[in-house]
C-alpha positions as a Python dict, from the first residue, in 0.01 Angstrom:
ca = {
    (1, 'M'): (0, 0, 0),
    (2, 'S'): (139, -46, 345),
    (3, 'I'): (452, -230, 453),
    (4, 'D'): (574, -250, 822),
    (5, 'I'): (956, -310, 905),
    (6, 'I'): (1047, -380, 1270),
    (7, 'N'): (1437, -295, 1317),
    (8, 'Y'): (1654, -181, 1568),
    (9, 'G'): (1420, -22, 1823),
    (10, 'Y'): (1204, 162, 1553),
    (11, 'T'): (893, 85, 1395),
    (12, 'L'): (900, 188, 1029),
    (13, 'Q'): (574, 196, 855),
    (14, 'I'): (570, 286, 480),
    (15, 'I'): (263, 460, 340),
    (16, 'H'): (261, 561, -39),
    (17, 'S'): (630, 566, -14),
    (18, 'K'): (644, 797, 289),
    (19, 'I'): (837, 677, 589),
    (20, 'Y'): (693, 740, 956),
    (21, 'F'): (869, 633, 1259),
    (22, 'A'): (822, 586, 1637),
    (23, 'E'): (1104, 526, 1896),
    (24, 'F'): (1061, 325, 2220),
    (25, 'A'): (1274, 464, 2508),
    (26, 'G'): (1263, 285, 2817),
    (27, 'I'): (1128, 160, 3160),
    (28, 'D'): (1120, 465, 3416),
    (29, 'N'): (1209, 450, 3784),
    (30, 'S'): (871, 308, 3916),
    (31, 'G'): (899, 19, 3654),
    (32, 'A'): (626, 152, 3431),
    (33, 'F'): (693, 120, 3036),
    (34, 'V'): (748, 458, 2880),
    (35, 'V'): (730, 511, 2509),
    (36, 'Y'): (876, 828, 2327),
    (37, 'F'): (760, 895, 1987),
    (38, 'C'): (912, 1198, 1804),
    (39, 'E'): (575, 1335, 1730),
    (40, 'E'): (257, 1368, 1914),
    (41, 'M'): (70, 1074, 1992),
    (42, 'D'): (-206, 922, 2173),
    (43, 'T'): (-278, 571, 2291),
    (44, 'W'): (-573, 401, 2390),
    (45, 'V'): (-754, 25, 2397),
    (46, 'K'): (-1075, -43, 2219),
    (47, 'V'): (-1268, -317, 2058),
    (48, 'A'): (-1193, -356, 1724),
    (49, 'R'): (-1516, -307, 1492),
    (50, 'K'): (-1368, -480, 1218),
    (51, 'K'): (-1088, -689, 1090),
    (52, 'A'): (-745, -515, 1132),
    (53, 'K'): (-366, -598, 1096),
    (54, 'C'): (-113, -591, 1382),
    (55, 'N'): (167, -385, 1308),
    (56, 'Y'): (393, -603, 1507),
    (57, 'C'): (326, -961, 1436),
    (58, 'G'): (174, -915, 1118),
    (59, 'G'): (-152, -1133, 1238),
    (60, 'D'): (-498, -1026, 1202),
    (61, 'I'): (-706, -850, 1489),
    (62, 'E'): (-1046, -1011, 1480),
    (63, 'K'): (-1341, -827, 1508),
    (64, 'G'): (-1487, -787, 1855),
    (65, 'S'): (-1146, -866, 2028),
    (66, 'Y'): (-930, -587, 2213),
    (67, 'M'): (-663, -374, 2042),
    (68, 'V'): (-422, -105, 2157),
    (69, 'V'): (-452, 178, 1893),
    (70, 'V'): (-165, 453, 1868),
    (71, 'K'): (-267, 788, 1679),
    (72, 'S'): (6, 1010, 1589),
    (73, 'W'): (40, 1319, 1397),
    (74, 'R'): (325, 1389, 1147),
    (75, 'N'): (384, 1678, 909),
    (76, 'R'): (699, 1776, 709),
    (77, 'E'): (892, 2089, 785),
    (78, 'G'): (778, 2410, 595),
    (79, 'E'): (442, 2263, 542),
    (80, 'P'): (137, 2384, 746),
    (81, 'R'): (-57, 2051, 702),
    (82, 'K'): (-55, 1767, 934),
    (83, 'W'): (-172, 1405, 898),
    (84, 'M'): (-263, 1120, 1124),
    (85, 'V'): (-98, 762, 1112),
    (86, 'F'): (-288, 483, 1294),
    (87, 'F'): (-87, 178, 1455),
    (88, 'R'): (-280, -109, 1569),
    (89, 'Y'): (-177, -392, 1803),
    (90, 'H'): (-338, -699, 1984),
    (91, 'A'): (-392, -623, 2327),
    (92, 'E'): (-361, -982, 2391),
    (93, 'K'): (-261, -1260, 2169),
    (94, 'D'): (-175, -1607, 2319),
    (95, 'G'): (-141, -1404, 2676),
    (96, 'K'): (94, -1148, 2538),
    (97, 'C'): (26, -773, 2420),
    (98, 'C'): (216, -737, 2075),
    (99, 'Y'): (237, -370, 2175),
    (100, 'I'): (433, -445, 2511),
    (101, 'E'): (622, -716, 2325),
    (102, 'Q'): (743, -487, 2050),
    (103, 'A'): (870, -237, 2313),
    (104, 'K'): (1058, -488, 2519),
    (105, 'A'): (1203, -607, 2185),
    (106, 'A'): (1324, -279, 2098),
    (107, 'L'): (1448, -234, 2448),
    (108, 'E'): (1671, -544, 2456),
    (109, 'R'): (1838, -433, 2132),
    (110, 'R'): (1909, -97, 2265),
    (111, 'E'): (2156, 15, 2559),
    (112, 'I'): (2013, 269, 2773),
    (113, 'V'): (2270, 522, 2902),
    (114, 'E'): (2153, 730, 3199),
    (115, 'T'): (2252, 1083, 3107),
    (116, 'R'): (2064, 1323, 3344),
    (117, 'G'): (2202, 1452, 3665),
    (118, 'K'): (2554, 1555, 3757),
    (119, 'K'): (2851, 1336, 3703),
    (120, 'K'): (3038, 1262, 4025),
    (121, 'L'): (3416, 1285, 4027),
    (122, 'P'): (3586, 946, 4080),
    (123, 'I'): (3764, 1083, 4407),
    (124, 'T'): (3798, 939, 4755),
    (125, 'D'): (3620, 1073, 5051),
    (126, 'E'): (3918, 1244, 5191),
    (127, 'M'): (3992, 1430, 4844),
    (128, 'K'): (3612, 1531, 4875),
    (129, 'A'): (3645, 1670, 5211),
    (130, 'A'): (3945, 1875, 5096),
    (131, 'R'): (3783, 1979, 4784),
    (132, 'R'): (3484, 2130, 4974),
    (133, 'R'): (3716, 2325, 5217),
    (134, 'V'): (3900, 2465, 4912),
    (135, 'L'): (3550, 2556, 4750),
    (136, 'L'): (3439, 2712, 5097),
    (137, 'R'): (3782, 2899, 5107),
    (138, 'R'): (3709, 3047, 4729),
    (139, 'A'): (3354, 3164, 4834),
    (140, 'S'): (3494, 3346, 5136),
    (141, 'V'): (3764, 3515, 4919),
    (142, 'L'): (3514, 3601, 4668),
    (143, 'Q'): (3259, 3757, 4935),
    (144, 'R'): (3561, 3959, 5088),
    (145, 'I'): (3609, 4078, 4732),
    (146, 'R'): (3242, 4200, 4679),
    (147, 'A'): (3270, 4335, 4992),
    (148, 'E'): (3588, 4552, 4923),
    (149, 'M'): (3468, 4648, 4575),
    (150, 'E'): (3133, 4779, 4739),
    (151, 'K'): (3348, 5036, 4959),
    (152, 'E'): (3384, 5383, 4851),
    (153, 'E'): (3732, 5372, 4935),
    (154, 'Q'): (3854, 5062, 4798),
    (155, 'S'): (4206, 4924, 4899),
    (156, 'V'): (4406, 4794, 4577),
    (157, 'D'): (4650, 4642, 4760),
    (158, 'K'): (4393, 4420, 4946),
    (159, 'I'): (4220, 4313, 4609),
    (160, 'I'): (4544, 4224, 4468),
    (161, 'H'): (4605, 4006, 4766),
    (162, 'L'): (4274, 3829, 4732),
    (163, 'G'): (4303, 3784, 4365),
    (164, 'G'): (4629, 3609, 4435),
    (165, 'L'): (4459, 3377, 4672),
    (166, 'L'): (4210, 3300, 4409),
    (167, 'V'): (4484, 3220, 4189),
    (168, 'Q'): (4641, 2977, 4464),
    (169, 'L'): (4291, 2818, 4524),
    (170, 'K'): (4252, 2733, 4175),
    (171, 'E'): (4596, 2557, 4178),
    (172, 'E'): (4513, 2366, 4500),
    (173, 'I'): (4175, 2223, 4341),
    (174, 'E'): (4358, 2110, 4033),
    (175, 'K'): (4505, 1852, 4249),
    (176, 'L'): (4159, 1738, 4370),
    (177, 'G'): (3980, 1673, 4072),
    (178, 'G'): (4008, 1983, 3870),
    (179, 'A'): (3858, 2336, 3862),
    (180, 'P'): (3490, 2345, 3808),
    (181, 'K'): (3377, 2505, 3468),
    (182, 'S'): (3261, 2829, 3642),
    (183, 'W'): (3600, 2919, 3770),
}
């Protein structure tokens, strides 16, 4: 018994009351379509040797026509065995590929939020320049502290003075977008 459900960006396939799913992720920077499954998978196009059912539209894939096959390996936690799940899609039906159409439909239902990279501070260019100057002054003070600590005869008064400068720089940078986490 096999029941296919398409809902909210996931393809669910229920086989013998076990559920397997695959999530469609997005389009990369070059405009190519990218699909991320939560398990391993292989995808290829082949000629159907027998009649099959499309996992997207539910229509029949006729013998001798092209179809997209997705093979995925699944396993349960704590169990050493794996099993394979196959998904079959029309490679072309009425000028459209069911595999790509399913992915496009999933992407339209889902908002993709970019989470990579450093978050930029919402500050003006003048504030950025002032913030950079404070960061450079702090780097200079830290370098002077390290140089003082490496000397055999350390000047405690000088180290205290430089520590006071660090506190002063931290107060200055709070006004310019906040102190970095490393401070």
